[in-house]
DOTORGU-992017 format. One record per residue (C-alpha): x, y, z; residue in one letter. Coordinates in steps of 0.05 Angstrom, whole numbers, plus 5000, padded with zeros to 4 digits. Example, Ala and Ser with C-alpha at 12.3 -4.5 7.8 and 13.67 -1.06 7.14 Angstrom:
BEGIN
px=5246 | py=4910 | pz=5156 | type=A $
px=5273 | py=4979 | pz=5143 | type=S $
% end
This chain:
BEGIN
px=4370 | py=1195 | pz=7977 | type=X $
px=4332 | py=1135 | pz=7951 | type=X $
px=4371 | py=1069 | pz=7947 | type=X $
px=4346 | py=1018 | pz=7897 | type=X $
px=4376 | py=0947 | pz=7897 | type=X $
px=4358 | py=0874 | pz=7888 | type=X $
px=4374 | py=0820 | pz=7939 | type=X $
px=4426 | py=0794 | pz=7889 | type=X $
px=4465 | py=0859 | pz=7900 | type=X $
px=4483 | py=0835 | pz=7969 | type=X $
px=4465 | py=0898 | pz=8008 | type=X $
px=4436 | py=0899 | pz=8078 | type=X $
px=4395 | py=0956 | pz=8109 | type=X $
px=4389 | py=0957 | pz=8184 | type=X $
px=4421 | py=0888 | pz=8186 | type=X $
px=4370 | py=0855 | pz=8140 | type=X $
px=4379 | py=0831 | pz=8068 | type=X $
px=4352 | py=0885 | pz=8022 | type=X $
px=4315 | py=0886 | pz=7956 | type=X $
px=4271 | py=0944 | pz=7933 | type=X $
px=4273 | py=1018 | pz=7948 | type=X $
px=4288 | py=1053 | pz=8014 | type=X $
px=4296 | py=1126 | pz=8030 | type=X $
px=4360 | py=1139 | pz=8070 | type=X $
px=4386 | py=1203 | pz=8101 | type=X $
px=4456 | py=1225 | pz=8122 | type=X $
px=4488 | py=1181 | pz=8174 | type=X $
px=4498 | py=1224 | pz=8236 | type=X $
px=4547 | py=1179 | pz=8273 | type=X $
px=4607 | py=1134 | pz=8260 | type=X $
px=4613 | py=1096 | pz=8195 | type=X $
px=4609 | py=1031 | pz=8234 | type=X $
px=4537 | py=1050 | pz=8252 | type=X $
px=4515 | py=1065 | pz=8180 | type=X $
px=4448 | py=1034 | pz=8161 | type=X $
px=4472 | py=1006 | pz=8093 | type=X $
px=4525 | py=0952 | pz=8087 | type=X $
px=4558 | py=0910 | pz=8033 | type=X $
px=4590 | py=0851 | pz=8067 | type=X $
px=4637 | py=0879 | pz=8120 | type=X $
px=4638 | py=0948 | pz=8088 | type=X $
px=4590 | py=1005 | pz=8105 | type=X $
px=4561 | py=1053 | pz=8055 | type=X $
px=4558 | py=1122 | pz=8088 | type=X $
px=4514 | py=1179 | pz=8065 | type=X $
px=4548 | py=1246 | pz=8078 | type=X $
px=4523 | py=1318 | pz=8076 | type=X $
px=4575 | py=1370 | pz=8061 | type=X $
px=4559 | py=1441 | pz=8081 | type=X $
px=4564 | py=1492 | pz=8025 | type=X $
px=4561 | py=1440 | pz=7970 | type=X $
px=4505 | py=1432 | pz=7920 | type=X $
px=4474 | py=1365 | pz=7906 | type=X $
% end
């Protein structure tokens, strides 16, 4: 998945303010370790077996 955002959107990727495009994959661990965050919340990318995209 490609995430596109501006710094004004308030997202962080790997703990850093984010603006631009970044390719992200499914998060393999706990939601608290997800790469993308919005404030205190985490945005988790999931893969569901047997489901189309």
